[in-house]
C-alpha positions as CSV (number, residue, x, y, z in Angstrom):
1,X,50.0,79.4,-173.8
2,X,50.2,79.7,-170.0
3,X,48.1,82.2,-168.2
4,X,49.9,84.9,-166.2
5,X,48.9,83.4,-162.9
6,X,49.4,79.7,-163.8
7,X,52.7,77.9,-163.7
8,X,51.4,74.4,-163.2
9,X,53.3,71.6,-165.0
10,X,50.3,70.8,-167.1
11,X,50.0,74.3,-168.5
12,X,53.7,74.5,-169.1
13,X,53.7,71.1,-170.8
14,X,50.9,72.4,-173.1
15,X,53.1,75.3,-174.1
16,X,56.1,73.2,-174.7
17,X,54.2,70.7,-176.8
18,X,53.9,73.5,-179.3
19,X,57.6,74.2,-179.1
20,X,58.3,70.4,-179.6
21,X,56.1,70.4,-182.7
22,X,58.0,73.3,-184.2
23,X,61.3,71.5,-183.3
24,X,60.2,68.4,-185.2
25,X,59.1,70.4,-188.2
26,X,62.5,72.1,-188.3
27,X,64.3,68.7,-188.1
28,X,62.2,67.2,-190.9
29,X,62.9,70.1,-193.2
30,X,66.6,69.9,-192.5
31,X,66.8,73.4,-190.9
32,X,68.2,71.9,-187.6
33,X,71.2,69.7,-187.5
34,X,70.7,66.7,-185.3
35,X,73.6,65.9,-183.1
36,X,74.1,63.1,-180.7
37,X,76.4,65.2,-178.6
38,X,75.1,67.4,-175.8
39,X,76.1,71.1,-176.3
40,X,79.2,72.1,-174.3
41,X,77.1,74.4,-172.1
42,X,74.5,71.7,-171.3
43,X,74.8,68.9,-168.7
44,X,75.4,65.3,-169.8
45,X,72.6,63.5,-171.5
46,X,71.1,60.2,-170.5
47,X,69.5,57.7,-172.9
48,X,66.4,55.9,-171.6
49,X,63.7,53.7,-173.1
50,X,60.1,54.7,-172.9
51,X,58.1,51.7,-171.6
52,X,55.0,52.8,-173.4
53,X,56.6,52.8,-176.8
54,X,59.1,51.1,-179.0
55,X,61.4,54.1,-179.5
56,X,64.1,55.7,-177.4
57,X,64.3,59.3,-176.4
58,X,67.0,61.5,-175.1
59,X,66.4,63.0,-171.7
60,X,68.6,66.1,-170.7
61,X,68.5,66.8,-167.1
62,X,69.8,70.3,-166.1
63,X,69.6,72.3,-162.8
64,X,67.0,74.6,-164.3
65,X,64.9,72.3,-166.4
66,X,64.0,68.7,-167.3
67,X,63.8,68.5,-171.1
68,X,62.6,65.5,-173.2
69,X,63.3,65.9,-176.9
70,X,61.6,63.3,-179.2
71,X,63.4,61.7,-182.1
72,X,62.5,62.7,-185.7
73,X,60.6,59.5,-186.3
74,X,58.4,59.8,-183.2
75,X,54.7,59.3,-184.2
76,X,52.5,62.4,-183.8
77,X,50.2,60.6,-181.4
78,X,53.0,60.1,-179.0
79,X,53.9,63.8,-179.0
80,X,52.2,64.5,-175.7
81,X,54.3,61.8,-174.0
82,X,57.7,62.6,-175.5
83,X,57.3,66.4,-175.9
84,X,59.6,69.0,-174.6
85,X,58.8,69.2,-170.9
86,X,60.1,71.6,-168.2
87,X,58.8,72.7,-164.8
88,X,59.7,76.4,-164.9
89,X,60.2,76.8,-161.2
90,X,60.4,73.3,-159.6
91,X,60.5,74.3,-156.0
92,X,64.1,75.5,-156.2
93,X,65.3,75.2,-152.6
94,X,66.9,78.7,-152.5
95,X,63.9,80.3,-154.2
96,X,61.4,78.6,-151.9
97,X,63.3,79.6,-148.8
98,X,63.7,83.3,-150.0
99,X,60.0,83.5,-150.7
100,X,59.3,82.2,-147.2
101,X,61.5,84.9,-145.8
102,X,59.7,87.5,-148.0
103,X,56.3,86.4,-146.9
104,X,57.4,86.5,-143.2
105,X,58.8,90.0,-143.5
106,X,55.6,91.1,-145.4
107,X,53.4,89.7,-142.6
108,X,55.4,91.6,-139.9
109,X,55.3,94.8,-142.0
110,X,51.5,94.5,-142.6
111,X,50.8,93.6,-138.9
112,X,52.9,96.5,-137.5
113,X,51.3,98.8,-140.2
114,X,47.9,98.0,-139.0
115,X,48.9,98.7,-135.4
116,X,50.3,102.1,-136.4
117,X,47.3,103.0,-138.5
118,X,45.0,102.7,-135.5
119,X,46.6,105.9,-134.1
120,X,47.9,107.7,-137.1
121,X,46.3,110.9,-138.4
122,X,46.8,111.5,-142.2
123,X,46.9,115.3,-142.2
124,X,49.6,117.9,-142.8
125,X,48.8,119.5,-139.4
126,X,48.6,116.4,-137.2
127,X,50.6,113.6,-138.9
128,X,53.8,114.5,-137.1
129,X,52.1,114.9,-133.7
130,X,50.3,111.5,-134.1
131,X,53.6,109.7,-135.0
132,X,55.3,111.4,-132.0
133,X,52.5,110.2,-129.7
134,X,53.0,106.7,-131.1
135,X,56.8,107.0,-130.6
136,X,56.3,108.0,-126.9
137,X,54.9,104.6,-126.1
138,X,57.3,101.6,-125.8
139,X,54.9,99.4,-127.8
140,X,54.4,102.1,-130.4
141,X,58.1,102.7,-130.8
142,X,58.7,98.9,-131.2
143,X,55.9,98.7,-133.8
144,X,57.3,101.6,-135.8
145,X,60.8,100.2,-135.7
146,X,59.6,96.7,-136.8
147,X,57.7,98.4,-139.6
148,X,60.8,100.3,-140.7
149,X,63.3,97.4,-140.4
150,X,60.8,94.9,-141.8
151,X,60.4,97.0,-144.9
152,X,64.2,97.1,-145.4
153,X,64.5,93.3,-145.0
154,X,61.6,92.9,-147.4
155,X,63.3,95.1,-150.0
156,X,66.6,93.2,-149.6
157,X,65.0,89.8,-150.0
158,X,62.9,90.8,-153.0
159,X,66.0,92.1,-154.7
160,X,67.9,88.8,-153.8
161,X,65.0,86.7,-155.2
162,X,65.1,88.6,-158.5
163,X,68.9,88.3,-158.7
164,X,68.6,84.5,-158.1
165,X,66.1,84.1,-160.9
166,X,68.3,86.1,-163.2
167,X,71.5,84.2,-162.3
168,X,69.8,80.8,-162.6
169,X,68.1,81.6,-165.9
170,X,64.6,80.8,-164.5
171,X,63.2,83.9,-166.3
172,X,63.4,82.1,-169.6
173,X,60.2,81.0,-171.2
174,X,58.0,79.4,-170.2
175,X,59.0,80.7,-166.8
176,X,58.4,84.3,-167.8
177,X,55.4,84.8,-165.5
178,X,57.5,83.8,-162.5
179,X,60.0,86.4,-163.5
180,X,57.4,89.1,-164.2
181,X,55.7,88.4,-160.8
182,X,59.1,88.9,-159.1
183,X,59.5,92.2,-160.9
184,X,56.0,93.3,-159.8
185,X,56.8,92.3,-156.2
186,X,59.9,94.4,-156.0
187,X,58.2,97.4,-157.7
188,X,55.4,97.2,-155.2
189,X,57.7,97.0,-152.2
190,X,59.7,100.0,-153.4
191,X,56.5,102.0,-154.0
192,X,55.3,101.1,-150.5
193,X,58.6,102.6,-149.2
194,X,58.3,105.8,-151.3
195,X,54.7,106.5,-150.4
196,X,55.4,105.8,-146.7
197,X,58.3,108.3,-146.5
198,X,56.0,111.3,-146.3
199,X,53.7,109.9,-143.6
200,X,55.8,110.8,-140.5
201,X,55.5,114.4,-141.5
202,X,58.9,115.4,-140.1
203,X,61.6,117.5,-141.9
204,X,63.4,114.6,-143.6
205,X,60.0,113.2,-144.8
206,X,58.6,116.5,-146.1
207,X,61.7,117.9,-147.7
208,X,62.7,114.5,-149.2
209,X,59.3,114.1,-150.7
210,X,59.3,117.7,-152.1
211,X,62.7,117.0,-153.7
212,X,61.4,113.8,-155.2
213,X,58.3,115.6,-156.6
214,X,60.5,118.3,-158.1
215,X,62.5,115.5,-159.9
216,X,59.2,114.1,-161.1
217,X,58.2,117.5,-162.5
218,X,61.3,117.7,-164.6
219,X,60.1,114.9,-166.9
220,X,59.4,116.5,-170.2
221,X,55.7,117.1,-171.1
222,X,54.1,114.8,-168.5
223,X,56.2,115.7,-165.5
224,X,54.1,118.6,-164.1
225,X,50.9,116.7,-164.8
226,X,52.2,113.6,-162.9
227,X,53.3,115.7,-159.9
228,X,49.9,117.4,-159.7
229,X,48.2,114.0,-160.0
230,X,50.4,112.4,-157.3
231,X,50.3,115.2,-154.7
232,X,47.0,116.8,-155.6
233,X,48.4,120.2,-156.6
234,X,51.6,122.1,-157.1
235,X,52.3,122.3,-153.4
236,X,52.9,119.5,-150.9
237,X,50.0,120.0,-148.6
238,X,47.0,118.3,-146.9
239,X,45.9,116.6,-150.2
240,X,49.3,115.0,-150.6
241,X,49.2,113.4,-147.1
242,X,45.7,111.9,-147.9
243,X,46.7,110.6,-151.3
244,X,50.0,109.1,-150.1
245,X,48.2,107.5,-147.1
246,X,45.4,106.1,-149.3
247,X,47.9,104.6,-151.7
248,X,50.0,103.2,-148.8
249,X,47.2,101.5,-146.9
250,X,44.6,100.7,-149.5
251,X,45.8,100.7,-153.2
252,X,49.2,99.0,-152.8
253,X,48.0,96.4,-150.3
254,X,45.2,95.4,-152.6
255,X,47.6,94.9,-155.5
256,X,49.9,92.9,-153.2
257,X,47.1,90.6,-152.2
258,X,46.5,89.8,-155.9
259,X,50.1,88.5,-156.1
260,X,50.3,86.6,-152.8
261,X,48.7,83.4,-154.0
262,X,50.9,83.2,-157.1
263,X,54.0,84.1,-155.2
264,X,53.3,81.4,-152.6
265,X,52.8,78.9,-155.5
266,X,56.1,80.0,-157.1
267,X,58.0,79.1,-153.9
268,X,56.1,76.3,-152.3
269,X,57.9,72.9,-152.0
270,X,56.9,70.5,-154.8
271,X,57.6,66.9,-155.4
272,X,61.0,67.6,-156.8
273,X,62.1,69.9,-154.0
274,X,64.3,68.4,-151.4
275,X,63.6,71.0,-148.7
276,X,61.4,70.2,-145.7
277,X,58.8,72.1,-143.7
278,X,61.4,72.4,-140.9
279,X,63.7,74.4,-143.2
280,X,60.8,76.9,-143.9
281,X,60.1,77.1,-140.2
282,X,63.7,77.9,-139.5
283,X,63.7,80.7,-142.1
284,X,60.6,82.2,-140.7
285,X,62.1,82.1,-137.2
286,X,65.4,83.7,-138.4
287,X,63.7,86.5,-140.3
288,X,61.3,87.3,-137.4
289,X,64.2,87.3,-134.9
290,X,66.4,89.5,-137.1
291,X,63.7,92.1,-137.6
292,X,62.9,92.4,-133.9
293,X,66.5,92.2,-133.0
294,X,67.0,95.3,-135.1
295,X,63.9,97.0,-133.9
296,X,64.2,96.6,-130.1
297,X,67.5,98.5,-129.5
298,X,67.2,101.0,-132.4
299,X,63.9,102.9,-132.5
300,X,63.4,104.9,-135.7
301,X,64.4,108.6,-135.4
302,X,61.7,111.2,-135.7
303,X,62.8,114.7,-136.8
304,X,61.2,118.1,-136.2
305,X,57.8,118.9,-137.7
306,X,58.1,119.3,-141.4
307,X,58.1,122.8,-142.7
308,X,59.1,123.6,-146.3
309,X,59.6,127.3,-145.4
310,X,62.5,126.3,-143.2
311,X,65.8,125.3,-144.9
312,X,66.8,121.7,-144.4
313,X,69.8,120.5,-146.2
314,X,70.2,117.0,-144.8
315,X,67.3,115.3,-146.7
316,X,68.5,112.1,-148.3
317,X,66.8,109.3,-150.2
318,X,66.5,105.8,-148.9
319,X,69.5,103.5,-148.9
320,X,68.4,101.7,-152.1
321,X,68.2,105.0,-154.0
322,X,71.6,106.4,-152.9
323,X,73.3,105.2,-156.1
324,X,70.8,107.0,-158.3
325,X,71.1,110.2,-156.1
326,X,74.9,110.2,-156.5
327,X,74.5,109.7,-160.3
328,X,72.2,112.7,-160.5
329,X,74.6,114.9,-158.6
330,X,77.3,114.2,-161.2
331,X,75.0,115.0,-164.1
332,X,75.0,118.6,-165.5
333,X,71.7,120.5,-165.3
334,X,69.6,120.7,-168.4
335,X,68.6,118.0,-170.9
336,X,71.3,115.5,-169.8
337,X,70.0,115.6,-166.2
338,X,66.4,115.1,-167.4
339,X,67.3,112.2,-169.6
340,X,69.1,110.4,-166.8
341,X,66.3,111.2,-164.4
342,X,63.5,109.9,-166.7
343,X,65.3,107.6,-169.1
344,X,67.5,105.4,-167.0
345,X,64.7,103.9,-164.8
346,X,62.3,103.4,-167.8
347,X,65.0,101.7,-169.9
348,X,66.0,99.4,-167.0
349,X,62.4,98.4,-166.4
350,X,61.7,97.7,-170.1
351,X,64.9,95.7,-170.4
352,X,64.0,93.5,-167.4
353,X,60.5,93.0,-168.7
354,X,61.8,92.0,-172.1
355,X,64.4,89.5,-170.9
356,X,62.2,86.4,-171.4
357,X,61.8,87.3,-175.0
358,X,65.4,88.3,-175.6
359,X,66.7,84.9,-174.5
360,X,65.8,81.6,-176.1
361,X,63.2,79.3,-174.6
362,X,64.3,77.0,-171.9
363,X,64.5,73.9,-174.2
364,X,67.4,75.5,-176.0
365,X,70.9,76.3,-174.8
366,X,71.2,79.7,-173.2
367,X,72.9,82.3,-175.4
368,X,73.1,85.2,-173.0
369,X,73.9,83.4,-169.7
370,X,77.6,84.5,-169.5
371,X,77.0,88.1,-170.7
372,X,74.1,88.6,-168.4
373,X,76.0,87.3,-165.4
374,X,78.9,89.6,-166.1
375,X,76.4,92.5,-166.5
376,X,74.7,91.5,-163.2
377,X,78.1,91.5,-161.3
378,X,79.1,94.8,-162.9
379,X,75.8,96.4,-162.1
380,X,75.9,95.4,-158.4
381,X,79.5,96.7,-158.1
382,X,78.4,100.0,-159.7
383,X,75.4,100.3,-157.3
384,X,77.5,99.6,-154.2
385,X,80.3,102.0,-155.5
386,X,77.9,104.9,-156.1
387,X,76.2,104.4,-152.8
388,X,79.6,104.3,-151.0
389,X,80.6,107.5,-152.9
390,X,77.4,109.3,-151.7
391,X,78.0,108.2,-148.1
392,X,81.7,109.3,-148.3
393,X,80.7,112.7,-149.5
394,X,78.2,113.2,-146.7
395,X,80.7,111.9,-144.1
396,X,83.3,114.3,-145.3
397,X,80.9,117.3,-145.2
398,X,79.1,116.2,-142.1
399,X,75.7,116.2,-143.9
400,X,72.9,113.9,-144.6
401,X,73.1,110.7,-142.6
402,X,76.2,112.1,-140.8
403,X,74.8,115.6,-139.9
404,X,75.5,116.7,-136.4
405,X,74.1,120.0,-134.9
406,X,76.1,122.0,-132.6
407,X,74.7,124.2,-129.8
408,X,74.3,127.3,-132.0
409,X,72.4,125.3,-134.6
410,X,70.0,123.9,-132.1
411,X,69.3,127.3,-130.6
412,X,68.7,128.7,-134.0
413,X,66.0,126.1,-134.5
414,X,64.5,126.8,-131.0
415,X,64.1,130.5,-131.8
416,X,61.1,130.4,-134.2
417,X,59.4,127.6,-132.2
418,X,59.6,129.8,-129.1
419,X,58.1,132.6,-131.1
420,X,55.2,130.4,-132.1
421,X,54.2,130.0,-128.4
422,X,53.4,133.8,-128.3
423,X,54.4,136.3,-125.8
424,X,53.7,135.9,-122.1
425,X,50.7,138.4,-122.2
426,X,49.1,136.6,-125.2
427,X,47.0,133.5,-125.3
428,X,48.7,130.2,-126.0
429,X,47.9,129.2,-129.6
430,X,45.7,126.2,-130.2
431,X,48.5,124.6,-132.1
432,X,51.0,125.0,-129.3
433,X,51.6,121.2,-129.2
434,X,53.6,121.4,-132.5
435,X,56.3,123.9,-131.4
436,X,56.2,122.3,-127.9
437,X,56.9,118.9,-129.4
438,X,59.8,120.3,-131.4
439,X,61.2,122.1,-128.4
440,X,61.1,118.9,-126.4
441,X,63.1,117.2,-129.1
442,X,65.6,120.0,-129.3
443,X,66.0,120.1,-125.5
444,X,67.0,116.4,-125.7
445,X,69.6,117.2,-128.2
446,X,70.9,120.1,-126.1
447,X,71.3,117.7,-123.1
448,X,73.6,115.5,-125.1
449,X,75.4,118.3,-127.0
450,X,77.2,120.6,-124.5
451,X,79.2,123.5,-125.9
452,X,82.7,122.4,-127.1
453,X,84.5,124.8,-124.8
454,X,82.4,124.0,-121.7
455,X,84.5,122.8,-118.8
456,X,83.8,119.3,-117.7
457,X,82.8,120.5,-114.2
458,X,79.8,122.4,-115.7
459,X,78.4,119.6,-117.8
460,X,76.1,118.5,-115.1
461,X,74.7,122.0,-114.7
462,X,74.1,122.2,-118.5
463,X,72.4,118.8,-118.3
464,X,70.1,120.1,-115.6
465,X,69.1,123.2,-117.5
466,X,68.2,120.9,-120.5
467,X,66.2,118.5,-118.3
468,X,64.3,121.5,-116.9
469,X,63.4,122.6,-120.4
470,X,62.3,119.1,-121.3
471,X,60.1,118.8,-118.3
472,X,58.5,122.2,-119.1
473,X,57.8,121.2,-122.7
474,X,56.3,117.9,-121.6
475,X,54.1,119.9,-119.2
476,X,52.9,122.1,-122.0
477,X,52.0,118.9,-124.0
478,X,50.1,117.4,-121.1
479,X,48.4,120.6,-120.0
480,X,44.6,120.2,-119.8
481,X,43.6,123.8,-119.4
482,X,44.5,127.3,-120.6
483,X,45.9,128.2,-117.2
484,X,48.1,125.1,-117.2
485,X,49.3,125.9,-120.7
486,X,50.3,129.4,-119.6
487,X,52.2,128.1,-116.5
488,X,54.0,125.6,-118.7
489,X,55.0,128.3,-121.2
490,X,56.3,130.4,-118.3
491,X,58.4,127.5,-117.1
492,X,59.8,127.0,-120.6
493,X,60.9,130.7,-120.7
494,X,62.4,130.5,-117.2
495,X,64.4,127.5,-118.1
496,X,65.7,129.2,-121.3
497,X,66.4,132.5,-119.4
498,X,68.4,130.7,-116.7
499,X,70.5,128.9,-119.3
500,X,71.1,132.1,-121.2
501,X,72.2,134.0,-118.1
502,X,74.5,131.2,-116.9
503,X,76.3,131.0,-120.2
504,X,76.0,134.7,-121.2
505,X,73.8,134.1,-124.2
506,X,72.5,137.4,-125.4
507,X,69.4,136.1,-127.3
508,X,66.1,137.3,-125.9
509,X,63.7,134.8,-124.4
510,X,60.5,136.5,-125.1
511,X,59.3,136.3,-128.7
512,X,60.3,139.1,-131.0
513,X,57.3,141.2,-131.9
514,X,57.1,144.2,-134.2
515,X,56.1,147.6,-132.8
516,X,52.3,148.0,-132.4
517,X,50.8,149.3,-135.7
518,X,49.5,152.8,-135.7
519,X,45.9,153.5,-136.4
520,X,45.2,152.8,-140.0
521,X,44.9,155.9,-142.2
522,X,43.1,156.0,-145.5
523,X,45.4,155.2,-148.4
524,X,46.8,158.1,-150.3
525,X,45.6,158.5,-153.8
526,X,47.8,157.0,-156.5
527,X,47.2,158.9,-159.7
528,X,49.4,156.5,-161.7
529,X,48.1,153.3,-160.3
530,X,47.1,150.8,-163.0
531,X,49.5,152.1,-165.6
532,X,52.5,149.9,-166.7
533,X,55.5,150.3,-164.5
534,X,58.0,149.7,-167.3
535,X,57.9,151.8,-170.4
536,X,57.6,149.4,-173.4
537,X,59.3,151.8,-175.8
538,X,62.3,152.3,-173.5
539,X,62.6,148.6,-173.0
540,X,62.9,148.0,-176.8
541,X,65.8,150.4,-177.0
542,X,67.8,149.1,-174.1
543,X,70.9,146.9,-174.3
544,X,72.9,145.2,-171.5
545,X,75.1,147.6,-169.5
546,X,78.7,147.6,-170.5
547,X,79.9,147.2,-166.9
548,X,77.9,144.0,-166.3
549,X,80.4,141.3,-165.3
550,X,81.3,138.7,-167.9
551,X,82.2,135.1,-167.0
552,X,85.7,133.8,-167.9
553,X,84.3,130.3,-168.4
554,X,81.4,128.1,-167.2
555,X,83.3,127.2,-164.0
556,X,84.1,130.7,-163.0
557,X,83.0,130.7,-159.4
558,X,83.8,134.4,-158.8
559,X,81.6,135.4,-161.7
560,X,78.6,133.5,-160.3
561,X,78.9,135.3,-156.9
562,X,79.6,138.7,-158.6
563,X,76.5,138.2,-160.8
564,X,74.3,137.6,-157.7
565,X,75.7,140.6,-155.9
566,X,75.2,142.7,-159.1
567,X,71.6,141.6,-159.1
568,X,71.3,142.9,-155.6
569,X,72.4,146.4,-156.7
570,X,69.9,146.3,-159.6
571,X,67.1,145.4,-157.2
572,X,68.1,148.2,-154.9
573,X,67.6,150.6,-157.9
574,X,64.2,149.1,-158.7
575,X,63.3,149.5,-155.0
576,X,63.9,153.3,-155.4
577,X,62.0,153.5,-158.7
578,X,59.0,151.8,-157.1
579,X,58.8,154.3,-154.2
580,X,59.9,151.7,-151.6
581,X,63.1,153.5,-150.7
582,X,64.9,156.8,-151.1
583,X,68.5,156.9,-152.3
584,X,70.5,157.8,-155.4
585,X,70.2,155.6,-158.3
586,X,72.5,154.8,-161.2
587,X,70.2,153.1,-163.7
588,X,66.6,153.8,-164.7
589,X,63.9,151.1,-164.1
590,X,64.0,149.7,-167.7
591,X,67.8,149.3,-167.6
592,X,67.6,147.4,-164.3
593,X,65.1,145.0,-165.8
594,X,67.2,144.3,-168.9
595,X,70.4,143.7,-166.8
596,X,68.5,141.5,-164.3
597,X,67.2,139.4,-167.2
598,X,70.6,139.0,-168.7
599,X,72.3,138.0,-165.4
600,X,69.6,135.5,-164.7
601,X,69.9,133.9,-168.2
602,X,73.6,133.3,-167.6
603,X,73.3,131.5,-164.3
604,X,71.9,128.2,-165.5
605,X,74.9,127.7,-167.7
606,X,77.2,127.7,-164.7
607,X,77.6,123.9,-164.4
608,X,80.6,124.4,-162.1
609,X,78.2,126.0,-159.6
610,X,77.7,122.6,-157.9
611,X,81.3,122.8,-156.9
612,X,80.7,125.5,-154.3
613,X,76.9,125.2,-153.7
614,X,77.2,122.4,-151.3
615,X,73.7,122.9,-149.8
616,X,72.0,122.5,-153.2
617,X,71.3,119.6,-155.4
618,X,71.1,120.2,-159.2
619,X,67.3,119.8,-159.0
620,X,67.0,122.5,-156.3
621,X,69.3,124.9,-158.1
622,X,67.2,124.5,-161.3
623,X,63.9,124.8,-159.5
624,X,64.9,128.0,-157.8
625,X,66.2,129.5,-161.0
626,X,62.9,128.6,-162.7
627,X,60.9,130.3,-160.0
628,X,63.1,133.4,-160.1
629,X,62.6,133.6,-163.9
630,X,58.9,133.3,-163.5
631,X,58.8,136.1,-160.9
632,X,60.9,138.3,-163.0
633,X,58.6,137.8,-166.0
634,X,55.6,138.6,-163.8
635,X,57.4,141.8,-162.7
636,X,57.9,142.9,-166.3
637,X,54.1,143.1,-166.6
638,X,53.6,144.9,-163.2
639,X,51.4,148.0,-162.9
640,X,52.4,151.0,-160.8
641,X,51.5,151.0,-157.2
642,X,50.5,148.0,-155.1
643,X,50.8,145.6,-158.1
644,X,54.5,146.4,-158.5
645,X,55.1,146.2,-154.8
646,X,53.6,142.7,-154.5
647,X,55.4,141.3,-157.5
648,X,58.7,142.9,-156.4
649,X,58.3,141.1,-153.0
650,X,57.5,137.9,-154.8
651,X,60.8,138.2,-156.7
652,X,62.5,138.7,-153.4
653,X,61.3,135.4,-152.0
654,X,62.7,133.5,-155.0
655,X,66.0,135.3,-154.6
656,X,66.2,134.2,-151.0
657,X,65.5,130.7,-152.1
658,X,68.7,130.7,-154.1
659,X,70.8,132.5,-151.5
660,X,69.9,130.0,-148.8
661,X,72.2,127.5,-150.5
662,X,75.1,129.9,-151.1
663,X,76.7,131.1,-147.8
664,X,79.2,133.3,-149.8
665,X,76.3,135.4,-151.2
666,X,76.4,138.2,-148.6
667,X,72.9,139.7,-148.9
668,X,69.3,138.7,-148.2
669,X,66.1,140.4,-149.4
670,X,65.3,141.9,-146.0
671,X,68.7,143.6,-146.0
672,X,68.1,145.2,-149.4
673,X,69.3,148.8,-149.4
674,X,71.1,148.6,-146.0
675,X,74.5,149.0,-147.6
């Protein structure tokens, strides 16, 4: 049998000799009917005379194989000469040229990656800043763009190579190792892309990777373990950046190097190939020119510094994963969603790996050629259709790839970053470069996004304010002393203040600070501290309140919103029972807990919730509900005093996580009890 890395004619002939022996045995025992006619699906046969023997053989020449079938009366010692023979991958011109293009794109991606790695810092704190510093340089911006576009070209060529092998039937034995290597190349390229998404450290990278990790955690039994193994814990932090970077620049390149020699041998011109070296040179030139033609005028966008605590609803997967993303959006939450998430990719991979053994060997007529070609065409149409559907949805909503911020959105993003620079009488924080970099990006967006109702005559003034802010932010980034940093921060505030006054913006420029805390007093004694907050006996006797809203059906949108607002009332009652507020209450603490639990159990069944929760994916909705359920279970076991307060606040954070995706839910945890 052939080795995984060997597709030489000699090894393949050795394997096919065994196949020839089996064919002769079948003919001698009468199990195979000998026909002088070529099968309808096979090319015309030619009869030739072997000069080294006294018998004739039938030689069938096909586009994918050269097969020699010996007659029944062939002597055994001549089996090696007249055995079945096929070069599995005889320098197919198209395959050879595609592989040359793949190797060219891989060389550009590897070279640009080395250049980027010289300045990149793989840490959660500094990854974004290092990429922004690279992006500021024309050479760095070109390298990053070449790396990005070269990766996309490489994915496309790897997929086209696989499709060519499938369409041509070259995956059939004994060409199975050519097929398996092509699958491995595509899998490695996609993994390169997935591990590289996190490395820029911006909002799309961090939120996109967090969503992908939440999908991974949904896999039954092994999901949470795999997520912890991949990102180094339950949270996407510093360990995740180190692991993704190590996989991207060490593990995956090492695996790729193991395949390069075989991949080159699969595609190199052989004696039967009619392509010339000049054709390969032309492909190399075209691929190189195409990548740099894409990279030069279109640098890769870099978003704001990644922060999972800040909502970001425009995270989207890479273009090649859009069909799967759209399919997941259509699936209901629960077991069906999980089966699609984990089952479809695994089944597809197993089917592709098994194809060489599902189809007959190359010496026999292909049984599955037509069905497989039909399935391939249908699959490609489905992929393009689902991707177009996802893009159309985003275009209609103005989200994802088509998201556009208006002035109010940009100023809302500037507010917390301005606060991070501290007030004018405080020291500039050591990490001021992070908010300063974000403010610089946002100022650039302001310059190109004047208010919709701004008269044309004032556009130049608006542009000047934005340029002043950009210059002040750049000054803060380049400041080399504490005094220079303070002056730059003052210029930032002055630029903001001038714009606010000119356009009657009421937002304050100085950071919002809480009133100075009074001198600490010793805590008052809490005689009941340490005792259970909820009475177990009372809980056992409680039933759900009769006035709790009931859904009409699973798509009852009004019920979903009423249930959330009802939960707010119950939380307000618990706030009073915990000594955190003073007002009249309608329910005791145990009744509140029972009703809250009942409301929460009903929400996951609301499959129609995705119809009006536009900011949430199914995975995010399920993740937030799970977190809320865990917080409520923890609250059930709370002790009186500080323990209840801490667990009650933890419940509030999970509630706000759900509300961030539902603009129609009219309360937030900080507003609890305000009416």
